[in-house]
mmCIF entry with sequence, helices, sheets and N, C-alpha, C, O atoms, coordinates in Angstrom:
data_MODEL
# 
_entry.id   MODEL 
# 
_entity.id                         1 
_entity.type                       polymer 
_entity.pdbx_number_of_molecules   1 
# 
_entity_poly.entity_id                      1 
_entity_poly.type                           'polypeptide(L)' 
_entity_poly.nstd_linkage                   no 
_entity_poly.nstd_monomer                   no 
_entity_poly.pdbx_seq_one_letter_code       MQSFRTLLANLATPVKNRVIPRGGNAKSAFDMITHPTPLQERAFALLGLSPGSM 
_entity_poly.pdbx_seq_one_letter_code_can   MQSFRTLLANLATPVKNRVIPRGGNAKSAFDMITHPTPLQERAFALLGLSPGSM 
_entity_poly.pdbx_strand_id                 A 
# 
loop_
_entity_poly_seq.entity_id 
_entity_poly_seq.num 
_entity_poly_seq.mon_id 
_entity_poly_seq.hetero 
1 1  MET n 
1 2  GLN n 
1 3  SER n 
1 4  PHE n 
1 5  ARG n 
1 6  THR n 
1 7  LEU n 
1 8  LEU n 
1 9  ALA n 
1 10 ASN n 
1 11 LEU n 
1 12 ALA n 
1 13 THR n 
1 14 PRO n 
1 15 VAL n 
1 16 LYS n 
1 17 ASN n 
1 18 ARG n 
1 19 VAL n 
1 20 ILE n 
1 21 PRO n 
1 22 ARG n 
1 23 GLY n 
1 24 GLY n 
1 25 ASN n 
1 26 ALA n 
1 27 LYS n 
1 28 SER n 
1 29 ALA n 
1 30 PHE n 
1 31 ASP n 
1 32 MET n 
1 33 ILE n 
1 34 THR n 
1 35 HIS n 
1 36 PRO n 
1 37 THR n 
1 38 PRO n 
1 39 LEU n 
1 40 GLN n 
1 41 GLU n 
1 42 ARG n 
1 43 ALA n 
1 44 PHE n 
1 45 ALA n 
1 46 LEU n 
1 47 LEU n 
1 48 GLY n 
1 49 LEU n 
1 50 SER n 
1 51 PRO n 
1 52 GLY n 
1 53 SER n 
1 54 MET n 
# 
_struct_asym.id          A 
_struct_asym.entity_id   1 
# 
loop_
_struct_conf.conf_type_id 
_struct_conf.id 
_struct_conf.pdbx_PDB_helix_id 
_struct_conf.beg_label_comp_id 
_struct_conf.beg_label_asym_id 
_struct_conf.beg_label_seq_id 
_struct_conf.pdbx_beg_PDB_ins_code 
_struct_conf.end_label_comp_id 
_struct_conf.end_label_asym_id 
_struct_conf.end_label_seq_id 
_struct_conf.pdbx_end_PDB_ins_code 
_struct_conf.beg_auth_comp_id 
_struct_conf.beg_auth_asym_id 
_struct_conf.beg_auth_seq_id 
_struct_conf.end_auth_comp_id 
_struct_conf.end_auth_asym_id 
_struct_conf.end_auth_seq_id 
_struct_conf.pdbx_PDB_helix_class 
_struct_conf.details 
_struct_conf.pdbx_PDB_helix_length 
HELX_P HELX_P1 AA1 PHE A 4  ? LEU A 11 ? PHE A 4  LEU A 11 1 ? 8  
HELX_P HELX_P2 AA2 ALA A 26 ? SER A 28 ? ALA A 26 SER A 28 5 ? 3  
HELX_P HELX_P3 AA3 PRO A 38 ? LEU A 47 ? PRO A 38 LEU A 47 1 ? 10 
HELX_P HELX_P4 AA4 PRO A 51 ? SER A 53 ? PRO A 51 SER A 53 5 ? 3  
# 
_struct_conf_type.id          HELX_P 
_struct_conf_type.criteria    ? 
_struct_conf_type.reference   ? 
# 
_struct_sheet.id               AA1 
_struct_sheet.type             ? 
_struct_sheet.number_strands   2 
_struct_sheet.details          ? 
# 
_struct_sheet_order.sheet_id     AA1 
_struct_sheet_order.range_id_1   1 
_struct_sheet_order.range_id_2   2 
_struct_sheet_order.offset       ? 
_struct_sheet_order.sense        anti-parallel 
# 
loop_
_struct_sheet_range.sheet_id 
_struct_sheet_range.id 
_struct_sheet_range.beg_label_comp_id 
_struct_sheet_range.beg_label_asym_id 
_struct_sheet_range.beg_label_seq_id 
_struct_sheet_range.pdbx_beg_PDB_ins_code 
_struct_sheet_range.end_label_comp_id 
_struct_sheet_range.end_label_asym_id 
_struct_sheet_range.end_label_seq_id 
_struct_sheet_range.pdbx_end_PDB_ins_code 
_struct_sheet_range.beg_auth_comp_id 
_struct_sheet_range.beg_auth_asym_id 
_struct_sheet_range.beg_auth_seq_id 
_struct_sheet_range.end_auth_comp_id 
_struct_sheet_range.end_auth_asym_id 
_struct_sheet_range.end_auth_seq_id 
AA1 1 LYS A 16 ? VAL A 19 ? LYS A 16 VAL A 19 
AA1 2 PHE A 30 ? ILE A 33 ? PHE A 30 ILE A 33 
# 
loop_
_atom_site.group_PDB 
_atom_site.id 
_atom_site.type_symbol 
_atom_site.label_atom_id 
_atom_site.label_alt_id 
_atom_site.label_comp_id 
_atom_site.label_asym_id 
_atom_site.label_entity_id 
_atom_site.label_seq_id 
_atom_site.pdbx_PDB_ins_code 
_atom_site.Cartn_x 
_atom_site.Cartn_y 
_atom_site.Cartn_z 
_atom_site.occupancy 
_atom_site.B_iso_or_equiv 
_atom_site.pdbx_formal_charge 
_atom_site.auth_seq_id 
_atom_site.auth_comp_id 
_atom_site.auth_asym_id 
_atom_site.auth_atom_id 
_atom_site.pdbx_PDB_model_num 
ATOM 1   N N  . MET A 1 1  ? 100.871 102.312 100.724 1.00 0.00 ? 1  MET A N  1 
ATOM 2   C CA . MET A 1 1  ? 100.828 103.225 99.590  1.00 0.00 ? 1  MET A CA 1 
ATOM 3   C C  . MET A 1 1  ? 101.400 102.496 98.381  1.00 0.00 ? 1  MET A C  1 
ATOM 4   O O  . MET A 1 1  ? 102.355 101.728 98.494  1.00 0.00 ? 1  MET A O  1 
ATOM 5   N N  . GLN A 1 2  ? 100.812 102.745 97.247  1.00 0.00 ? 2  GLN A N  1 
ATOM 6   C CA . GLN A 1 2  ? 101.301 102.136 96.032  1.00 0.00 ? 2  GLN A CA 1 
ATOM 7   C C  . GLN A 1 2  ? 101.229 103.153 94.898  1.00 0.00 ? 2  GLN A C  1 
ATOM 8   O O  . GLN A 1 2  ? 100.594 104.199 95.033  1.00 0.00 ? 2  GLN A O  1 
ATOM 9   N N  . SER A 1 3  ? 101.862 102.850 93.816  1.00 0.00 ? 3  SER A N  1 
ATOM 10  C CA . SER A 1 3  ? 101.844 103.760 92.680  1.00 0.00 ? 3  SER A CA 1 
ATOM 11  C C  . SER A 1 3  ? 100.557 103.619 91.902  1.00 0.00 ? 3  SER A C  1 
ATOM 12  O O  . SER A 1 3  ? 99.832  102.631 92.026  1.00 0.00 ? 3  SER A O  1 
ATOM 13  N N  . PHE A 1 4  ? 100.293 104.629 91.100  1.00 0.00 ? 4  PHE A N  1 
ATOM 14  C CA . PHE A 1 4  ? 99.099  104.588 90.249  1.00 0.00 ? 4  PHE A CA 1 
ATOM 15  C C  . PHE A 1 4  ? 99.193  103.403 89.265  1.00 0.00 ? 4  PHE A C  1 
ATOM 16  O O  . PHE A 1 4  ? 98.186  102.753 88.982  1.00 0.00 ? 4  PHE A O  1 
ATOM 17  N N  . ARG A 1 5  ? 100.363 103.134 88.766  1.00 0.00 ? 5  ARG A N  1 
ATOM 18  C CA . ARG A 1 5  ? 100.575 102.032 87.841  1.00 0.00 ? 5  ARG A CA 1 
ATOM 19  C C  . ARG A 1 5  ? 100.258 100.685 88.500  1.00 0.00 ? 5  ARG A C  1 
ATOM 20  O O  . ARG A 1 5  ? 99.641  99.813  87.887  1.00 0.00 ? 5  ARG A O  1 
ATOM 21  N N  . THR A 1 6  ? 100.690 100.528 89.762  1.00 0.00 ? 6  THR A N  1 
ATOM 22  C CA . THR A 1 6  ? 100.427 99.296  90.505  1.00 0.00 ? 6  THR A CA 1 
ATOM 23  C C  . THR A 1 6  ? 98.926  99.139  90.741  1.00 0.00 ? 6  THR A C  1 
ATOM 24  O O  . THR A 1 6  ? 98.379  98.043  90.614  1.00 0.00 ? 6  THR A O  1 
ATOM 25  N N  . LEU A 1 7  ? 98.261  100.258 91.089  1.00 0.00 ? 7  LEU A N  1 
ATOM 26  C CA . LEU A 1 7  ? 96.819  100.216 91.307  1.00 0.00 ? 7  LEU A CA 1 
ATOM 27  C C  . LEU A 1 7  ? 96.085  99.803  90.023  1.00 0.00 ? 7  LEU A C  1 
ATOM 28  O O  . LEU A 1 7  ? 95.178  98.973  90.070  1.00 0.00 ? 7  LEU A O  1 
ATOM 29  N N  . LEU A 1 8  ? 96.468  100.368 88.900  1.00 0.00 ? 8  LEU A N  1 
ATOM 30  C CA . LEU A 1 8  ? 95.831  100.001 87.627  1.00 0.00 ? 8  LEU A CA 1 
ATOM 31  C C  . LEU A 1 8  ? 96.053  98.519  87.306  1.00 0.00 ? 8  LEU A C  1 
ATOM 32  O O  . LEU A 1 8  ? 95.146  97.847  86.816  1.00 0.00 ? 8  LEU A O  1 
ATOM 33  N N  . ALA A 1 9  ? 97.242  98.018  87.579  1.00 0.00 ? 9  ALA A N  1 
ATOM 34  C CA . ALA A 1 9  ? 97.531  96.613  87.338  1.00 0.00 ? 9  ALA A CA 1 
ATOM 35  C C  . ALA A 1 9  ? 96.655  95.743  88.232  1.00 0.00 ? 9  ALA A C  1 
ATOM 36  O O  . ALA A 1 9  ? 96.160  94.702  87.799  1.00 0.00 ? 9  ALA A O  1 
ATOM 37  N N  . ASN A 1 10 ? 96.464  96.168  89.477  1.00 0.00 ? 10 ASN A N  1 
ATOM 38  C CA . ASN A 1 10 ? 95.622  95.428  90.414  1.00 0.00 ? 10 ASN A CA 1 
ATOM 39  C C  . ASN A 1 10 ? 94.165  95.437  89.971  1.00 0.00 ? 10 ASN A C  1 
ATOM 40  O O  . ASN A 1 10 ? 93.475  94.426  90.105  1.00 0.00 ? 10 ASN A O  1 
ATOM 41  N N  . LEU A 1 11 ? 93.690  96.558  89.448  1.00 0.00 ? 11 LEU A N  1 
ATOM 42  C CA . LEU A 1 11 ? 92.298  96.671  89.000  1.00 0.00 ? 11 LEU A CA 1 
ATOM 43  C C  . LEU A 1 11 ? 92.045  95.866  87.720  1.00 0.00 ? 11 LEU A C  1 
ATOM 44  O O  . LEU A 1 11 ? 90.896  95.585  87.381  1.00 0.00 ? 11 LEU A O  1 
ATOM 45  N N  . ALA A 1 12 ? 93.079  95.508  87.036  1.00 0.00 ? 12 ALA A N  1 
ATOM 46  C CA . ALA A 1 12 ? 92.925  94.752  85.789  1.00 0.00 ? 12 ALA A CA 1 
ATOM 47  C C  . ALA A 1 12 ? 92.809  93.250  86.013  1.00 0.00 ? 12 ALA A C  1 
ATOM 48  O O  . ALA A 1 12 ? 92.643  92.506  85.046  1.00 0.00 ? 12 ALA A O  1 
ATOM 49  N N  . THR A 1 13 ? 92.892  92.779  87.252  1.00 0.00 ? 13 THR A N  1 
ATOM 50  C CA . THR A 1 13 ? 92.914  91.346  87.491  1.00 0.00 ? 13 THR A CA 1 
ATOM 51  C C  . THR A 1 13 ? 91.547  90.653  87.564  1.00 0.00 ? 13 THR A C  1 
ATOM 52  O O  . THR A 1 13 ? 91.501  89.436  87.384  1.00 0.00 ? 13 THR A O  1 
ATOM 53  N N  . PRO A 1 14 ? 90.415  91.361  87.819  1.00 0.00 ? 14 PRO A N  1 
ATOM 54  C CA . PRO A 1 14 ? 89.134  90.641  87.822  1.00 0.00 ? 14 PRO A CA 1 
ATOM 55  C C  . PRO A 1 14 ? 88.885  90.014  86.431  1.00 0.00 ? 14 PRO A C  1 
ATOM 56  O O  . PRO A 1 14 ? 89.241  90.576  85.395  1.00 0.00 ? 14 PRO A O  1 
ATOM 57  N N  . VAL A 1 15 ? 88.260  88.833  86.464  1.00 0.00 ? 15 VAL A N  1 
ATOM 58  C CA . VAL A 1 15 ? 88.054  88.086  85.225  1.00 0.00 ? 15 VAL A CA 1 
ATOM 59  C C  . VAL A 1 15 ? 86.593  87.642  85.131  1.00 0.00 ? 15 VAL A C  1 
ATOM 60  O O  . VAL A 1 15 ? 85.987  87.265  86.134  1.00 0.00 ? 15 VAL A O  1 
ATOM 61  N N  . LYS A 1 16 ? 86.044  87.686  83.944  1.00 0.00 ? 16 LYS A N  1 
ATOM 62  C CA . LYS A 1 16 ? 84.706  87.124  83.694  1.00 0.00 ? 16 LYS A CA 1 
ATOM 63  C C  . LYS A 1 16 ? 84.911  85.854  82.887  1.00 0.00 ? 16 LYS A C  1 
ATOM 64  O O  . LYS A 1 16 ? 85.409  85.896  81.762  1.00 0.00 ? 16 LYS A O  1 
ATOM 65  N N  . ASN A 1 17 ? 84.529  84.739  83.461  1.00 0.00 ? 17 ASN A N  1 
ATOM 66  C CA . ASN A 1 17 ? 84.666  83.444  82.795  1.00 0.00 ? 17 ASN A CA 1 
ATOM 67  C C  . ASN A 1 17 ? 83.306  82.981  82.283  1.00 0.00 ? 17 ASN A C  1 
ATOM 68  O O  . ASN A 1 17 ? 82.299  83.106  82.980  1.00 0.00 ? 17 ASN A O  1 
ATOM 69  N N  . ARG A 1 18 ? 83.282  82.455  81.078  1.00 0.00 ? 18 ARG A N  1 
ATOM 70  C CA . ARG A 1 18 ? 82.070  81.856  80.519  1.00 0.00 ? 18 ARG A CA 1 
ATOM 71  C C  . ARG A 1 18 ? 82.105  80.380  80.863  1.00 0.00 ? 18 ARG A C  1 
ATOM 72  O O  . ARG A 1 18 ? 83.030  79.672  80.461  1.00 0.00 ? 18 ARG A O  1 
ATOM 73  N N  . VAL A 1 19 ? 81.103  79.901  81.607  1.00 0.00 ? 19 VAL A N  1 
ATOM 74  C CA . VAL A 1 19 ? 81.074  78.521  82.080  1.00 0.00 ? 19 VAL A CA 1 
ATOM 75  C C  . VAL A 1 19 ? 79.976  77.766  81.361  1.00 0.00 ? 19 VAL A C  1 
ATOM 76  O O  . VAL A 1 19 ? 78.826  78.203  81.324  1.00 0.00 ? 19 VAL A O  1 
ATOM 77  N N  . ILE A 1 20 ? 80.344  76.621  80.786  1.00 0.00 ? 20 ILE A N  1 
ATOM 78  C CA . ILE A 1 20 ? 79.371  75.724  80.168  1.00 0.00 ? 20 ILE A CA 1 
ATOM 79  C C  . ILE A 1 20 ? 79.423  74.419  80.953  1.00 0.00 ? 20 ILE A C  1 
ATOM 80  O O  . ILE A 1 20 ? 80.413  73.692  80.873  1.00 0.00 ? 20 ILE A O  1 
ATOM 81  N N  . PRO A 1 21 ? 78.367  74.109  81.714  1.00 0.00 ? 21 PRO A N  1 
ATOM 82  C CA . PRO A 1 21 ? 78.383  72.887  82.526  1.00 0.00 ? 21 PRO A CA 1 
ATOM 83  C C  . PRO A 1 21 ? 78.633  71.654  81.659  1.00 0.00 ? 21 PRO A C  1 
ATOM 84  O O  . PRO A 1 21 ? 78.228  71.601  80.497  1.00 0.00 ? 21 PRO A O  1 
ATOM 85  N N  . ARG A 1 22 ? 79.298  70.677  82.240  1.00 0.00 ? 22 ARG A N  1 
ATOM 86  C CA . ARG A 1 22 ? 79.584  69.425  81.536  1.00 0.00 ? 22 ARG A CA 1 
ATOM 87  C C  . ARG A 1 22 ? 78.258  68.797  81.095  1.00 0.00 ? 22 ARG A C  1 
ATOM 88  O O  . ARG A 1 22 ? 77.322  68.663  81.884  1.00 0.00 ? 22 ARG A O  1 
ATOM 89  N N  . GLY A 1 23 ? 78.204  68.423  79.841  1.00 0.00 ? 23 GLY A N  1 
ATOM 90  C CA . GLY A 1 23 ? 76.985  67.847  79.292  1.00 0.00 ? 23 GLY A CA 1 
ATOM 91  C C  . GLY A 1 23 ? 75.952  68.887  78.943  1.00 0.00 ? 23 GLY A C  1 
ATOM 92  O O  . GLY A 1 23 ? 74.863  68.549  78.478  1.00 0.00 ? 23 GLY A O  1 
ATOM 93  N N  . GLY A 1 24 ? 76.272  70.145  79.160  1.00 0.00 ? 24 GLY A N  1 
ATOM 94  C CA . GLY A 1 24 ? 75.330  71.227  78.858  1.00 0.00 ? 24 GLY A CA 1 
ATOM 95  C C  . GLY A 1 24 ? 75.493  71.719  77.434  1.00 0.00 ? 24 GLY A C  1 
ATOM 96  O O  . GLY A 1 24 ? 76.255  71.166  76.640  1.00 0.00 ? 24 GLY A O  1 
ATOM 97  N N  . ASN A 1 25 ? 74.753  72.778  77.135  1.00 0.00 ? 25 ASN A N  1 
ATOM 98  C CA . ASN A 1 25 ? 74.859  73.401  75.829  1.00 0.00 ? 25 ASN A CA 1 
ATOM 99  C C  . ASN A 1 25 ? 74.967  74.914  76.015  1.00 0.00 ? 25 ASN A C  1 
ATOM 100 O O  . ASN A 1 25 ? 75.068  75.398  77.142  1.00 0.00 ? 25 ASN A O  1 
ATOM 101 N N  . ALA A 1 26 ? 74.944  75.640  74.935  1.00 0.00 ? 26 ALA A N  1 
ATOM 102 C CA . ALA A 1 26 ? 75.111  77.096  75.007  1.00 0.00 ? 26 ALA A CA 1 
ATOM 103 C C  . ALA A 1 26 ? 74.029  77.749  75.849  1.00 0.00 ? 26 ALA A C  1 
ATOM 104 O O  . ALA A 1 26 ? 74.281  78.773  76.485  1.00 0.00 ? 26 ALA A O  1 
ATOM 105 N N  . LYS A 1 27 ? 72.821  77.177  75.867  1.00 0.00 ? 27 LYS A N  1 
ATOM 106 C CA . LYS A 1 27 ? 71.731  77.747  76.645  1.00 0.00 ? 27 LYS A CA 1 
ATOM 107 C C  . LYS A 1 27 ? 71.934  77.589  78.151  1.00 0.00 ? 27 LYS A C  1 
ATOM 108 O O  . LYS A 1 27 ? 71.386  78.360  78.938  1.00 0.00 ? 27 LYS A O  1 
ATOM 109 N N  . SER A 1 28 ? 72.716  76.596  78.549  1.00 0.00 ? 28 SER A N  1 
ATOM 110 C CA . SER A 1 28 ? 72.944  76.379  79.976  1.00 0.00 ? 28 SER A CA 1 
ATOM 111 C C  . SER A 1 28 ? 74.199  77.099  80.462  1.00 0.00 ? 28 SER A C  1 
ATOM 112 O O  . SER A 1 28 ? 74.558  76.991  81.634  1.00 0.00 ? 28 SER A O  1 
ATOM 113 N N  . ALA A 1 29 ? 74.864  77.828  79.576  1.00 0.00 ? 29 ALA A N  1 
ATOM 114 C CA . ALA A 1 29 ? 76.100  78.549  79.944  1.00 0.00 ? 29 ALA A CA 1 
ATOM 115 C C  . ALA A 1 29 ? 75.777  79.783  80.797  1.00 0.00 ? 29 ALA A C  1 
ATOM 116 O O  . ALA A 1 29 ? 74.689  80.351  80.706  1.00 0.00 ? 29 ALA A O  1 
ATOM 117 N N  . PHE A 1 30 ? 76.726  80.171  81.607  1.00 0.00 ? 30 PHE A N  1 
ATOM 118 C CA . PHE A 1 30 ? 76.574  81.378  82.433  1.00 0.00 ? 30 PHE A CA 1 
ATOM 119 C C  . PHE A 1 30 ? 77.933  82.013  82.645  1.00 0.00 ? 30 PHE A C  1 
ATOM 120 O O  . PHE A 1 30 ? 78.969  81.375  82.459  1.00 0.00 ? 30 PHE A O  1 
ATOM 121 N N  . ASP A 1 31 ? 77.916  83.292  83.041  1.00 0.00 ? 31 ASP A N  1 
ATOM 122 C CA . ASP A 1 31 ? 79.160  84.014  83.325  1.00 0.00 ? 31 ASP A CA 1 
ATOM 123 C C  . ASP A 1 31 ? 79.422  84.005  84.815  1.00 0.00 ? 31 ASP A C  1 
ATOM 124 O O  . ASP A 1 31 ? 78.501  84.119  85.624  1.00 0.00 ? 31 ASP A O  1 
ATOM 125 N N  . MET A 1 32 ? 80.707  83.867  85.173  1.00 0.00 ? 32 MET A N  1 
ATOM 126 C CA . MET A 1 32 ? 81.103  83.900  86.562  1.00 0.00 ? 32 MET A CA 1 
ATOM 127 C C  . MET A 1 32 ? 82.267  84.891  86.679  1.00 0.00 ? 32 MET A C  1 
ATOM 128 O O  . MET A 1 32 ? 83.291  84.752  86.011  1.00 0.00 ? 32 MET A O  1 
ATOM 129 N N  . ILE A 1 33 ? 82.081  85.898  87.550  1.00 0.00 ? 33 ILE A N  1 
ATOM 130 C CA . ILE A 1 33 ? 83.079  86.944  87.727  1.00 0.00 ? 33 ILE A CA 1 
ATOM 131 C C  . ILE A 1 33 ? 83.826  86.680  89.025  1.00 0.00 ? 33 ILE A C  1 
ATOM 132 O O  . ILE A 1 33 ? 83.212  86.364  90.044  1.00 0.00 ? 33 ILE A O  1 
ATOM 133 N N  . THR A 1 34 ? 85.150  86.808  88.993  1.00 0.00 ? 34 THR A N  1 
ATOM 134 C CA . THR A 1 34 ? 85.943  86.593  90.204  1.00 0.00 ? 34 THR A CA 1 
ATOM 135 C C  . THR A 1 34 ? 85.587  87.659  91.240  1.00 0.00 ? 34 THR A C  1 
ATOM 136 O O  . THR A 1 34 ? 85.172  88.763  90.889  1.00 0.00 ? 34 THR A O  1 
ATOM 137 N N  . HIS A 1 35 ? 85.750  87.322  92.503  1.00 0.00 ? 35 HIS A N  1 
ATOM 138 C CA . HIS A 1 35 ? 85.456  88.239  93.592  1.00 0.00 ? 35 HIS A CA 1 
ATOM 139 C C  . HIS A 1 35 ? 86.567  89.284  93.725  1.00 0.00 ? 35 HIS A C  1 
ATOM 140 O O  . HIS A 1 35 ? 87.745  88.927  93.701  1.00 0.00 ? 35 HIS A O  1 
ATOM 141 N N  . PRO A 1 36 ? 86.217  90.565  93.864  1.00 0.00 ? 36 PRO A N  1 
ATOM 142 C CA . PRO A 1 36 ? 87.251  91.585  94.016  1.00 0.00 ? 36 PRO A CA 1 
ATOM 143 C C  . PRO A 1 36 ? 87.917  91.519  95.381  1.00 0.00 ? 36 PRO A C  1 
ATOM 144 O O  . PRO A 1 36 ? 87.306  91.092  96.361  1.00 0.00 ? 36 PRO A O  1 
ATOM 145 N N  . THR A 1 37 ? 89.158  91.938  95.438  1.00 0.00 ? 37 THR A N  1 
ATOM 146 C CA . THR A 1 37 ? 89.855  92.066  96.709  1.00 0.00 ? 37 THR A CA 1 
ATOM 147 C C  . THR A 1 37 ? 89.338  93.304  97.428  1.00 0.00 ? 37 THR A C  1 
ATOM 148 O O  . THR A 1 37 ? 88.685  94.139  96.802  1.00 0.00 ? 37 THR A O  1 
ATOM 149 N N  . PRO A 1 38 ? 89.608  93.449  98.724  1.00 0.00 ? 38 PRO A N  1 
ATOM 150 C CA . PRO A 1 38 ? 89.181  94.656  99.429  1.00 0.00 ? 38 PRO A CA 1 
ATOM 151 C C  . PRO A 1 38 ? 89.727  95.940  98.786  1.00 0.00 ? 38 PRO A C  1 
ATOM 152 O O  . PRO A 1 38 ? 89.034  96.956  98.745  1.00 0.00 ? 38 PRO A O  1 
ATOM 153 N N  . LEU A 1 39 ? 90.956  95.892  98.292  1.00 0.00 ? 39 LEU A N  1 
ATOM 154 C CA . LEU A 1 39 ? 91.536  97.069  97.621  1.00 0.00 ? 39 LEU A CA 1 
ATOM 155 C C  . LEU A 1 39 ? 90.742  97.388  96.356  1.00 0.00 ? 39 LEU A C  1 
ATOM 156 O O  . LEU A 1 39 ? 90.428  98.550  96.098  1.00 0.00 ? 39 LEU A O  1 
ATOM 157 N N  . GLN A 1 40 ? 90.421  96.370  95.575  1.00 0.00 ? 40 GLN A N  1 
ATOM 158 C CA . GLN A 1 40 ? 89.635  96.580  94.357  1.00 0.00 ? 40 GLN A CA 1 
ATOM 159 C C  . GLN A 1 40 ? 88.245  97.126  94.674  1.00 0.00 ? 40 GLN A C  1 
ATOM 160 O O  . GLN A 1 40 ? 87.754  98.017  93.980  1.00 0.00 ? 40 GLN A O  1 
ATOM 161 N N  . GLU A 1 41 ? 87.610  96.594  95.719  1.00 0.00 ? 41 GLU A N  1 
ATOM 162 C CA . GLU A 1 41 ? 86.272  97.065  96.101  1.00 0.00 ? 41 GLU A CA 1 
ATOM 163 C C  . GLU A 1 41 ? 86.326  98.556  96.454  1.00 0.00 ? 41 GLU A C  1 
ATOM 164 O O  . GLU A 1 41 ? 85.463  99.327  96.033  1.00 0.00 ? 41 GLU A O  1 
ATOM 165 N N  . ARG A 1 42 ? 87.328  98.953  97.216  1.00 0.00 ? 42 ARG A N  1 
ATOM 166 C CA . ARG A 1 42 ? 87.473  100.355 97.630  1.00 0.00 ? 42 ARG A CA 1 
ATOM 167 C C  . ARG A 1 42 ? 87.740  101.257 96.433  1.00 0.00 ? 42 ARG A C  1 
ATOM 168 O O  . ARG A 1 42 ? 87.147  102.330 96.325  1.00 0.00 ? 42 ARG A O  1 
ATOM 169 N N  . ALA A 1 43 ? 88.608  100.844 95.550  1.00 0.00 ? 43 ALA A N  1 
ATOM 170 C CA . ALA A 1 43 ? 88.935  101.659 94.365  1.00 0.00 ? 43 ALA A CA 1 
ATOM 171 C C  . ALA A 1 43 ? 87.707  101.803 93.458  1.00 0.00 ? 43 ALA A C  1 
ATOM 172 O O  . ALA A 1 43 ? 87.412  102.901 92.985  1.00 0.00 ? 43 ALA A O  1 
ATOM 173 N N  . PHE A 1 44 ? 87.008  100.723 93.222  1.00 0.00 ? 44 PHE A N  1 
ATOM 174 C CA . PHE A 1 44 ? 85.788  100.777 92.381  1.00 0.00 ? 44 PHE A CA 1 
ATOM 175 C C  . PHE A 1 44 ? 84.739  101.652 93.033  1.00 0.00 ? 44 PHE A C  1 
ATOM 176 O O  . PHE A 1 44 ? 84.051  102.406 92.346  1.00 0.00 ? 44 PHE A O  1 
ATOM 177 N N  . ALA A 1 45 ? 84.602  101.566 94.360  1.00 0.00 ? 45 ALA A N  1 
ATOM 178 C CA . ALA A 1 45 ? 83.625  102.399 95.074  1.00 0.00 ? 45 ALA A CA 1 
ATOM 179 C C  . ALA A 1 45 ? 83.964  103.874 94.930  1.00 0.00 ? 45 ALA A C  1 
ATOM 180 O O  . ALA A 1 45 ? 83.077  104.696 94.701  1.00 0.00 ? 45 ALA A O  1 
ATOM 181 N N  . LEU A 1 46 ? 85.255  104.217 95.065  1.00 0.00 ? 46 LEU A N  1 
ATOM 182 C CA . LEU A 1 46 ? 85.677  105.606 94.909  1.00 0.00 ? 46 LEU A CA 1 
ATOM 183 C C  . LEU A 1 46 ? 85.424  106.124 93.508  1.00 0.00 ? 46 LEU A C  1 
ATOM 184 O O  . LEU A 1 46 ? 85.176  107.314 93.312  1.00 0.00 ? 46 LEU A O  1 
ATOM 185 N N  . LEU A 1 47 ? 85.489  105.219 92.525  1.00 0.00 ? 47 LEU A N  1 
ATOM 186 C CA . LEU A 1 47 ? 85.235  105.595 91.129  1.00 0.00 ? 47 LEU A CA 1 
ATOM 187 C C  . LEU A 1 47 ? 83.750  105.586 90.791  1.00 0.00 ? 47 LEU A C  1 
ATOM 188 O O  . LEU A 1 47 ? 83.348  106.013 89.709  1.00 0.00 ? 47 LEU A O  1 
ATOM 189 N N  . GLY A 1 48 ? 82.932  105.093 91.731  1.00 0.00 ? 48 GLY A N  1 
ATOM 190 C CA . GLY A 1 48 ? 81.473  104.995 91.494  1.00 0.00 ? 48 GLY A CA 1 
ATOM 191 C C  . GLY A 1 48 ? 81.132  103.891 90.530  1.00 0.00 ? 48 GLY A C  1 
ATOM 192 O O  . GLY A 1 48 ? 80.139  103.975 89.807  1.00 0.00 ? 48 GLY A O  1 
ATOM 193 N N  . LEU A 1 49 ? 81.960  102.835 90.511  1.00 0.00 ? 49 LEU A N  1 
ATOM 194 C CA . LEU A 1 49 ? 81.733  101.715 89.595  1.00 0.00 ? 49 LEU A CA 1 
ATOM 195 C C  . LEU A 1 49 ? 81.499  100.439 90.351  1.00 0.00 ? 49 LEU A C  1 
ATOM 196 O O  . LEU A 1 49 ? 81.843  100.318 91.527  1.00 0.00 ? 49 LEU A O  1 
ATOM 197 N N  . SER A 1 50 ? 80.911  99.489  89.664  1.00 0.00 ? 50 SER A N  1 
ATOM 198 C CA . SER A 1 50 ? 80.749  98.147  90.210  1.00 0.00 ? 50 SER A CA 1 
ATOM 199 C C  . SER A 1 50 ? 81.627  97.223  89.409  1.00 0.00 ? 50 SER A C  1 
ATOM 200 O O  . SER A 1 50 ? 81.609  97.294  88.180  1.00 0.00 ? 50 SER A O  1 
ATOM 201 N N  . PRO A 1 51 ? 82.414  96.338  90.056  1.00 0.00 ? 51 PRO A N  1 
ATOM 202 C CA . PRO A 1 51 ? 83.286  95.439  89.284  1.00 0.00 ? 51 PRO A CA 1 
ATOM 203 C C  . PRO A 1 51 ? 82.507  94.592  88.280  1.00 0.00 ? 51 PRO A C  1 
ATOM 204 O O  . PRO A 1 51 ? 83.040  94.247  87.225  1.00 0.00 ? 51 PRO A O  1 
ATOM 205 N N  . GLY A 1 52 ? 81.273  94.257  88.584  1.00 0.00 ? 52 GLY A N  1 
ATOM 206 C CA . GLY A 1 52 ? 80.464  93.480  87.651  1.00 0.00 ? 52 GLY A CA 1 
ATOM 207 C C  . GLY A 1 52 ? 80.006  94.234  86.422  1.00 0.00 ? 52 GLY A C  1 
ATOM 208 O O  . GLY A 1 52 ? 79.568  93.622  85.448  1.00 0.00 ? 52 GLY A O  1 
ATOM 209 N N  . SER A 1 53 ? 80.102  95.586  86.452  1.00 0.00 ? 53 SER A N  1 
ATOM 210 C CA . SER A 1 53 ? 79.640  96.380  85.328  1.00 0.00 ? 53 SER A CA 1 
ATOM 211 C C  . SER A 1 53 ? 80.720  96.600  84.278  1.00 0.00 ? 53 SER A C  1 
ATOM 212 O O  . SER A 1 53 ? 80.481  97.217  83.240  1.00 0.00 ? 53 SER A O  1 
ATOM 213 N N  . MET A 1 54 ? 81.918  96.083  84.567  1.00 0.00 ? 54 MET A N  1 
ATOM 214 C CA . MET A 1 54 ? 83.050  96.284  83.667  1.00 0.00 ? 54 MET A CA 1 
ATOM 215 C C  . MET A 1 54 ? 82.980  95.355  82.494  1.00 0.00 ? 54 MET A C  1 
ATOM 216 O O  . MET A 1 54 ? 83.856  95.385  81.629  1.00 0.00 ? 54 MET A O  1 
# 
């Protein structure tokens, strides 16, 4: 069991990184989203959200 504040802090940890391959340009860039933890997956599912849609 955890507090609501702790849960919110945990849900705030996914990150979307913009990756530009070495020697590439803006057209070769892509976004990479960190993988959610099982707790994050469950919380997002209960909220009807996808971590990638954030």
